[in-house]
C-alpha positions as CSV (number, residue, x, y, z in Angstrom):
1,A,64.5,-113.4,64.3
2,P,63.1,-112.0,60.8
3,K,65.9,-111.9,58.3
4,E,65.6,-108.9,56.0
5,T,65.7,-109.8,52.4
6,R,64.8,-106.9,50.5
7,R,65.1,-102.9,50.9
8,F,63.6,-100.0,48.8
9,E,64.7,-96.9,49.6
10,Q,63.9,-94.4,47.0
11,A,61.0,-92.3,49.1
12,Q,62.5,-89.2,50.2
13,S,59.9,-88.9,53.0
14,G,57.7,-91.5,54.9
15,I,55.8,-93.9,53.6
16,Y,51.9,-93.5,54.6
17,G,50.3,-96.4,53.0
18,L,51.4,-99.7,51.4
19,T,49.7,-102.9,49.8
20,I,50.9,-105.7,47.8
21,T,49.1,-107.0,44.9
22,A,47.3,-110.2,45.2
23,D,49.5,-112.2,43.1
24,G,52.5,-111.0,45.3
25,K,54.3,-109.6,42.5
26,R,54.4,-105.7,43.3
27,V,54.7,-103.4,46.3
28,L,52.8,-100.3,46.3
29,A,53.4,-97.4,48.6
30,A,52.0,-94.0,48.8
31,G,55.2,-91.8,49.7
32,G,55.1,-88.6,51.8
33,D,57.3,-87.1,49.2
34,E,54.0,-86.8,47.0
35,V,54.3,-89.5,44.8
36,F,53.1,-93.4,44.6
37,F,55.7,-96.0,44.0
38,V,55.1,-99.3,42.4
39,W,58.1,-101.9,42.8
40,D,58.2,-105.3,40.7
41,L,59.4,-108.1,43.3
42,S,59.9,-110.4,40.4
43,S,62.8,-108.2,39.5
44,D,66.3,-108.1,40.9
45,S,66.3,-104.0,40.6
46,D,65.7,-102.0,43.9
47,A,64.3,-99.2,41.4
48,A,60.7,-98.5,41.2
49,E,58.7,-100.0,38.2
50,L,56.5,-96.4,38.1
51,V,56.9,-93.6,40.2
52,I,53.5,-91.7,39.9
53,G,53.6,-87.8,41.0
54,Q,50.5,-86.2,40.1
55,G,50.7,-82.9,42.0
56,M,48.5,-84.4,44.6
57,G,50.2,-83.2,47.8
58,R,51.3,-85.8,50.2
59,T,49.8,-89.0,49.3
60,L,48.4,-91.0,52.0
61,E,46.6,-94.2,50.8
62,V,47.1,-96.7,48.0
63,R,45.0,-99.9,47.2
64,V,44.9,-102.2,44.5
65,I,41.5,-103.0,42.5
66,G,40.3,-104.2,39.1
67,G,41.5,-107.6,40.1
68,G,45.3,-106.3,40.3
69,T,45.0,-104.3,36.9
70,R,44.9,-100.6,38.5
71,F,45.3,-99.0,41.9
72,A,43.6,-96.2,43.6
73,G,45.3,-93.7,45.7
74,S,44.3,-90.7,48.0
75,S,46.1,-87.6,49.1
76,V,45.6,-84.5,51.2
77,D,44.4,-82.3,48.6
78,G,41.3,-84.5,48.9
79,S,41.3,-86.3,45.6
80,V,41.0,-90.1,45.0
81,K,42.7,-91.1,41.5
82,I,43.1,-94.3,39.8
83,W,46.1,-95.6,37.5
84,E,46.5,-98.9,35.7
85,L,49.2,-101.1,36.7
86,D,49.8,-102.7,33.0
87,V,52.5,-100.7,30.9
88,D,50.9,-101.8,27.6
89,A,47.5,-100.7,28.6
90,T,48.7,-97.4,29.8
91,R,50.6,-96.7,26.4
92,K,47.7,-97.8,24.7
93,L,45.5,-95.5,26.6
94,I,47.8,-92.5,26.1
95,C,48.4,-92.8,22.3
96,E,44.4,-93.2,22.1
97,Q,44.0,-89.9,24.0
98,T,47.2,-88.3,22.1
99,G,47.2,-89.7,18.7
100,T,50.4,-88.2,17.8
101,P,53.9,-88.9,19.0
102,L,55.5,-86.9,21.8
103,S,58.4,-86.3,19.4
104,E,60.1,-87.6,16.3
105,Q,62.7,-89.5,18.2
106,F,60.3,-91.3,20.8
107,D,56.7,-92.5,19.3
108,P,55.2,-94.6,22.1
109,C,52.4,-95.8,19.8
110,A,54.6,-97.2,16.8
């Protein structure tokens, strides 16, 4: 019989879409609680590395694209959105778009 080796239970509702990056390092899920989850399989933590909620309504599908650097997600509001999986690339993009720190205490662009 198969043996359970890991469990991720942050979703508060059903999971409607699930995919794994080609390198097998991350699991991505479209949760019915209107968010996308990204879990790092190389980490010992069971907490999601990313939880993305964009007010899209119930998320339905998730696919890794761009050779594993991005993912696309769809939802019941009829939208498809694309996000970076690389935290450093995301930080750089935010800094380029905002140009100013979020607060004096927290400057992700420094």
